[in-house]
N, C-alpha and C positions, 0 to 999 in steps of 0.2 A: 504494500500500500504506500502511496505517496501522500505525505502531509505537506501543506504549504502554509506559511505564515506571511501575511502581507501588511499587517498593521504595526504601528509603533507602540500602541497602547493595548495591553492585555492585563487582566488581573493576574499577578504573578503566581498566586496560589492555584488558581484555576488552570493556568497554563502548565504549571508543574504537574498537576494531576493528569492532564491530557497527554503531555509528553512522556510521562512515565509508562503509558500504555503502548508506546512505540516499540515494536519488536526488532530483533536484529535483522530480519528480512525486509524491514520497511526503510523508507528514506524520508528525510525532511528537507524541504527547500525553503530558504528564506529569500523573499523577493519583495519588491516595492519597499514600503517602509518597514517591512518585516526584518530587513537586514539589520536594522537598529537593535533588534533583540539580542544579537550576538555580542553587542557592546554593552547593552544595559543589563542583561541577565546571562552572562556566559556560562554560569554554573548549571543552567538548565539543559545544556547541550552536551555536557561531558560524557554522559552515559549512552548517547545515541551513536551508533556505529556509522551511519550514512547521513551526514549533515552537509548541505551545500548552500551556497549563496549565489544569486545571479550577479555575475561580474559587473554588468552595466550599472546595476543599482548600487553596488558597493563603491564603484568608481565615482558615480554621480554624487555620493555623499562623502567621498574621501575618507573612507573608514579603514582602519588598520586591522583587518580581519586575518586570522590564521586558518580559518576553515577553507576547504576547497571552494574555488569560485568557478562557475560554469558559464560558458557563452550561451546565447539563446538557442543555438543549434544543439548544444549538449543538453539543455533543459528539455527540448523536444524529445531527445533520446531517453532522458530520464523518465518522461511520462509514458514512453513505450515500455520501459523496463519495469516500472512500478505502477500497478493498477490494482484497485481503483484509486481515485484521487479524492482526498478530503481537504477542503480549503477551510482554514481557521481564521 
């Protein structure tokens, strides 16, 4: 399953509960303002095996992220590899 985060504001406790349900076979993509979560709440992503951020969104916000960054073409491939998709 592919989970995506697109917002800068989430209730941290609720988000932690949701992210704790992500399995090793799932992936999480941070895009749009969701890339800010990697800076605001990095502790939430340490136990998730497959975490990615959309490179264009990271660069647009000039963020110093260490998580893997994907091009838009790579995101399309990610959606093919991980289905279904849950947008949060």
